C-alpha positions as CSV (number, residue, x, y, z in Angstrom):
1,M,-45.3,-1.1,54.5
2,E,-48.4,0.2,56.1
3,N,-47.3,-0.2,59.7
4,H,-44.0,1.6,59.1
5,L,-43.9,5.3,59.8
6,V,-40.4,6.0,58.4
7,E,-38.7,4.1,55.6
8,V,-35.1,4.7,54.5
9,E,-33.2,3.0,51.6
10,G,-29.7,3.5,50.5
11,L,-29.3,6.8,52.4
12,K,-26.1,8.7,51.8
13,K,-25.0,12.2,52.9
14,Y,-21.7,13.5,51.7
15,F,-20.3,16.9,52.7
16,P,-17.9,18.5,50.1
17,I,-14.4,19.5,51.2
18,K,-13.4,22.7,49.5
19,E,-9.9,24.2,49.2
20,G,-8.2,27.1,47.5
21,V,-9.2,30.6,46.5
22,F,-11.9,29.3,44.2
23,S,-13.3,26.9,46.8
24,R,-12.9,23.9,44.6
25,T,-14.2,20.6,45.8
26,V,-11.3,18.2,46.5
27,G,-13.1,15.4,48.3
28,Y,-16.1,14.5,50.4
29,V,-16.8,13.7,54.0
30,K,-18.9,10.6,53.9
31,A,-21.0,11.2,57.0
32,V,-23.7,8.7,56.1
33,D,-22.8,6.0,53.6
34,D,-25.6,3.8,52.4
35,V,-27.9,2.9,55.3
36,S,-31.3,1.3,55.1
37,F,-33.9,0.8,57.8
38,S,-37.5,1.4,58.8
39,I,-39.3,2.5,61.9
40,K,-42.6,1.0,62.9
41,K,-45.4,3.1,64.3
42,G,-45.1,3.4,68.1
43,E,-41.5,2.0,68.1
44,I,-38.4,3.3,69.6
45,F,-35.5,2.7,67.1
46,G,-32.0,3.3,68.5
47,L,-28.9,4.5,66.8
48,V,-25.6,3.8,68.7
49,G,-22.0,4.3,67.9
50,E,-18.9,6.4,68.5
51,S,-18.9,10.2,68.2
52,G,-18.6,11.2,64.5
53,C,-20.1,8.0,63.1
54,G,-23.0,9.8,61.4
55,K,-25.9,9.2,63.9
56,T,-27.0,12.9,64.1
57,T,-26.7,13.3,60.3
58,V,-29.1,10.4,59.8
59,G,-31.6,12.0,62.1
60,R,-31.4,15.4,60.5
61,T,-31.7,14.0,57.0
62,L,-34.9,12.2,58.0
63,L,-36.4,15.5,59.1
64,S,-35.3,17.2,55.9
65,L,-33.0,19.5,57.8
66,L,-30.3,18.1,55.5
67,E,-30.9,17.0,51.9
68,P,-29.6,13.5,51.2
69,T,-26.8,13.0,48.6
70,E,-28.5,9.7,47.5
71,G,-31.3,7.5,48.7
72,L,-35.0,7.2,49.4
73,V,-36.7,8.7,52.5
74,K,-40.4,8.1,53.1
75,F,-42.7,9.3,55.9
76,E,-46.1,7.7,56.2
77,Q,-45.8,6.4,52.7
78,E,-45.1,9.9,51.3
79,T,-41.8,10.3,49.6
80,L,-39.6,13.1,50.9
81,Y,-36.7,12.3,48.7
82,N,-35.9,9.8,46.0
83,T,-32.6,10.7,44.3
84,E,-32.9,7.9,41.8
85,T,-36.1,9.3,40.2
86,G,-35.4,12.9,41.2
87,E,-38.6,13.0,43.2
88,K,-38.6,15.6,46.0
89,I,-41.4,16.9,48.3
90,K,-42.6,20.4,47.5
91,K,-41.6,23.1,49.9
92,S,-45.2,23.9,50.8
93,D,-46.0,20.2,51.5
94,L,-42.8,19.9,53.6
95,Q,-43.9,22.9,55.6
96,K,-47.2,21.1,56.4
97,L,-45.3,17.9,57.2
98,R,-43.1,19.7,59.7
99,K,-45.9,19.4,62.3
100,E,-45.6,15.6,62.2
101,M,-41.8,15.5,62.7
102,Q,-39.9,17.2,65.4
103,I,-36.5,17.0,67.1
104,I,-35.2,17.1,70.7
105,F,-31.7,18.5,70.7
106,Q,-28.8,17.3,72.7
107,D,-27.7,20.5,74.4
108,P,-30.5,22.1,76.5
109,Y,-28.3,25.1,77.0
110,A,-27.6,25.9,73.3
111,S,-31.0,24.9,71.9
112,L,-33.1,27.5,73.8
113,D,-33.0,31.1,72.7
114,P,-31.9,33.1,75.8
115,R,-33.8,36.2,74.5
116,M,-37.2,34.5,74.6
117,N,-39.2,33.5,77.6
118,V,-40.3,29.9,78.0
119,G,-43.8,30.6,76.8
120,M,-42.5,32.1,73.6
121,I,-40.1,29.2,73.1
122,V,-42.7,26.5,73.5
123,S,-45.3,28.3,71.4
124,E,-43.0,29.4,68.6
125,G,-44.1,26.5,66.3
126,L,-47.8,27.1,67.1
127,R,-47.4,30.8,66.1
128,K,-45.4,29.9,63.0
129,H,-48.1,27.5,61.8
130,K,-50.9,29.9,62.9
131,L,-52.5,27.3,65.2
132,V,-53.2,29.8,67.9
133,K,-55.4,32.9,67.4
134,S,-54.2,35.1,70.3
135,K,-51.3,35.6,72.7
136,K,-53.4,34.4,75.6
137,E,-54.2,31.1,73.7
138,A,-50.4,30.7,73.0
139,V,-49.6,31.2,76.7
140,D,-52.4,28.8,77.9
141,K,-51.1,26.1,75.5
142,S,-47.6,26.6,76.7
143,K,-48.7,26.2,80.3
144,E,-50.5,23.0,79.3
145,L,-47.4,21.6,77.6
146,L,-45.1,22.5,80.4
147,E,-47.3,20.7,82.9
148,L,-47.4,17.7,80.6
149,C,-43.6,17.6,80.8
150,G,-43.5,17.9,84.6
151,L,-43.0,21.7,85.0
152,E,-45.3,24.3,86.6
153,G,-47.3,26.3,84.1
154,G,-46.4,29.5,85.8
155,N,-42.8,29.1,84.4
156,V,-44.0,30.5,81.0
157,H,-42.8,34.0,81.9
158,K,-39.3,32.9,83.0
159,Y,-36.2,32.7,80.8
160,P,-33.9,29.7,80.1
161,H,-31.1,30.9,82.4
162,E,-33.4,30.5,85.4
163,F,-33.6,26.7,84.9
164,S,-31.4,23.7,85.5
165,G,-30.2,21.5,82.7
166,G,-32.9,18.9,83.3
167,Q,-35.6,21.5,83.4
168,R,-34.3,23.1,80.2
169,Q,-34.5,19.7,78.5
170,R,-38.1,19.3,79.6
171,I,-38.8,22.7,78.0
172,G,-37.2,21.4,74.8
173,I,-39.4,18.4,74.9
174,A,-42.5,20.6,75.5
175,R,-41.5,22.7,72.4
176,A,-41.2,19.5,70.3
177,L,-44.6,18.3,71.4
178,A,-46.4,21.6,70.7
179,L,-47.4,20.7,67.2
180,E,-48.6,17.2,68.2
181,P,-46.1,15.3,66.1
182,K,-46.1,11.6,65.4
183,F,-42.4,11.2,65.1
184,L,-39.6,12.6,67.3
185,V,-35.8,12.4,66.6
186,A,-34.2,12.5,70.1
187,D,-30.6,13.4,69.4
188,E,-28.7,12.3,72.5
189,P,-31.3,14.1,74.7
190,I,-29.8,13.1,78.0
191,A,-26.1,13.2,77.2
192,A,-25.6,16.7,78.7
193,L,-27.5,15.9,81.9
194,D,-26.5,14.5,85.3
195,V,-27.0,10.8,85.8
196,S,-29.7,11.3,88.4
197,I,-31.7,13.5,86.0
198,Q,-31.2,11.2,83.0
199,A,-33.5,8.5,84.4
200,Q,-36.2,11.1,85.0
201,V,-36.1,12.4,81.5
202,L,-36.2,8.9,80.0
203,R,-39.2,8.0,82.2
204,L,-40.9,11.2,81.0
205,M,-40.2,10.3,77.3
206,S,-41.5,6.8,77.8
207,N,-44.7,8.0,79.5
208,L,-45.2,10.5,76.7
209,K,-44.7,7.8,74.0
210,D,-47.5,5.7,75.6
211,R,-49.8,8.6,76.3
212,L,-49.5,10.4,72.9
213,G,-48.7,7.4,70.6
214,L,-45.3,8.7,69.6
215,T,-42.6,7.1,67.6
216,Y,-38.9,7.8,68.3
217,L,-35.6,7.7,66.6
218,F,-33.3,7.7,69.7
219,I,-29.7,8.6,69.1
220,S,-27.1,7.8,71.8
221,H,-23.6,6.7,72.4
222,D,-24.7,5.2,75.8
223,L,-25.2,1.4,75.4
224,S,-26.9,1.0,78.7
225,V,-29.5,3.7,77.9
226,I,-30.2,2.1,74.5
227,R,-30.7,-1.3,76.1
228,Y,-33.2,0.2,78.6
229,F,-35.1,2.4,76.3
230,C,-35.2,1.1,72.7
231,D,-37.1,-1.7,70.9
232,R,-34.7,-2.2,68.1
233,V,-31.2,-0.8,67.5
234,A,-28.7,-0.3,64.8
235,V,-24.9,0.0,65.5
236,M,-23.1,2.6,63.3
237,Y,-19.5,2.7,62.4
238,L,-18.0,5.3,60.1
239,G,-21.3,6.2,58.4
240,S,-22.6,2.6,57.9
241,F,-24.6,0.0,59.8
242,V,-22.5,-2.9,61.1
243,E,-25.4,-4.6,63.0
244,K,-29.1,-4.2,63.3
245,A,-31.5,-6.3,65.5
246,S,-34.0,-6.2,68.3
247,T,-32.4,-4.8,71.5
248,K,-32.8,-8.1,73.2
249,K,-31.1,-10.1,70.5
250,L,-28.2,-7.6,70.0
251,Y,-27.4,-7.4,73.7
252,H,-27.7,-11.1,74.4
253,N,-26.0,-12.3,71.3
254,P,-23.8,-9.6,69.6
255,L,-22.4,-10.9,66.3
256,H,-20.2,-8.2,64.8
257,P,-16.7,-7.7,66.3
258,Y,-17.3,-4.0,66.7
259,T,-20.5,-4.5,68.6
260,K,-18.8,-7.1,70.8
261,S,-16.1,-4.5,71.6
262,L,-18.6,-1.8,72.4
263,L,-20.6,-4.0,74.8
264,S,-17.4,-5.2,76.5
265,A,-16.5,-1.6,77.2
266,A,-19.8,-0.7,78.8
267,P,-19.5,-0.6,82.6
268,K,-21.5,-3.1,84.8
269,S,-23.7,-1.8,87.6
270,D,-22.2,-4.4,89.9
271,P,-18.5,-3.6,90.6
272,A,-17.9,-7.2,91.7
273,V,-18.7,-8.5,88.3
274,K,-15.6,-8.9,86.2
275,K,-15.6,-9.2,82.4
276,K,-13.0,-9.6,79.7
277,R,-12.5,-6.4,77.6
278,K,-12.3,-6.8,73.9
279,V,-10.2,-3.7,73.1
280,I,-10.4,-2.2,69.6
281,K,-6.9,-1.4,68.3
282,G,-6.1,1.8,66.4
283,D,-8.1,4.9,65.8
284,V,-11.3,5.6,63.8
285,P,-10.3,6.4,60.2
286,S,-11.4,9.7,58.7
287,P,-14.8,9.7,57.0
288,A,-13.2,11.8,54.3
289,D,-10.9,8.9,53.5
290,P,-12.5,5.6,54.7
291,P,-10.7,2.3,54.1
292,E,-11.4,0.3,51.0
293,G,-13.4,-2.9,51.5
294,C,-14.8,-3.4,55.1
295,K,-14.5,-0.1,56.9
296,F,-13.7,-1.9,60.2
297,H,-10.9,-4.1,58.8
298,T,-8.1,-1.7,60.0
299,R,-9.2,-2.3,63.6
300,C,-10.6,-5.8,63.4
301,T,-8.8,-8.7,65.0
302,Y,-10.4,-11.2,62.6
303,A,-9.7,-9.2,59.3
304,E,-8.5,-11.2,56.3
305,E,-7.2,-10.2,52.9
306,H,-10.7,-10.4,51.4
307,C,-11.9,-7.8,54.0
308,K,-9.5,-5.2,52.5
309,K,-10.9,-5.6,49.0
310,E,-14.7,-6.1,49.2
311,R,-17.2,-4.2,51.3
312,P,-19.6,-6.5,53.1
313,V,-23.4,-6.0,52.8
314,L,-25.7,-5.9,55.7
315,R,-27.3,-9.3,55.5
316,E,-29.7,-11.3,57.6
317,V,-27.6,-13.8,59.5
318,Q,-30.3,-14.9,61.9
319,P,-34.1,-14.1,61.9
320,E,-34.4,-10.3,62.1
321,H,-30.7,-10.0,62.9
322,Y,-28.6,-8.2,60.3
323,V,-24.8,-8.1,60.2
324,S,-22.2,-6.5,57.9
325,C,-19.3,-8.9,58.0
326,H,-17.9,-11.4,55.5
327,F,-16.9,-13.9,58.2
328,V,-19.5,-13.5,60.9
329,E,-20.4,-17.2,61.0
330,K,-16.8,-18.2,61.3
331,I,-16.0,-15.6,64.0
332,N,-19.0,-16.7,66.1
333,S,-18.2,-20.4,65.8
334,L,-14.7,-19.9,67.4
């Protein structure tokens, strides 16, 4: 599809579990288990779910930081991976494509090299791709990018430990923008920041999107942030999508029991507003040994015998609203 920047079909990423002296493979952690979606140009697509559900693995696989076990991944109509046909992008072509796809990491403390000053950090990609001809040009470009992200250009000679968490994340964003990418994976970019700083970073990212024509995959476990920031959203549970829709539709009319429970747990801004919690029973099963049938049936109030045997597909229940549940119509008619 011409207006889609990213296309994903049947994506799986399994990590082998090895044991013994000879490191024999005894099983697999099914981090991402058959997800399909697309991201339109200029769109912010959100991924939300509990910790360990596979959100970050999806993002890193899209950027080819991880190689998929199965599935098709396309960027601007160009196939990065197609495990069915064995097609895989050449290493030299992938290197060129790196400029178009970048990542903003979750931890602004761990993602910046403490041995490098800010100018070196921001311009590292420029030097790697030989887009600057001199040290002065690299410094000048770093100053320009820092100012674009709300920091003073004179900070290029300082080191990461001299900045606050919010300032470090701005440096991380400047580094991601250095190669003028079209697509950014934002992997919980505000999770490690104070609440007062989170809004500032989100406003910055929103302004940069409009100014530079960026497209985001925004990963978060914070439902209120997803609601404010994203155009469409997919809810993940144990490596798979359980619901996918526009942000407005999902928040006004959640259809999957898991989504309903997540939204009921999100705090309201007005403490006087009371709402009924839909508590999820039990613990999240291990991705190394997911339940047969519907993965959510072990914790679902509405589960029936059929749910234990057959895995539901993600189907369009309402226009542009997809749900993975055998009895979604029945549940929402109660």
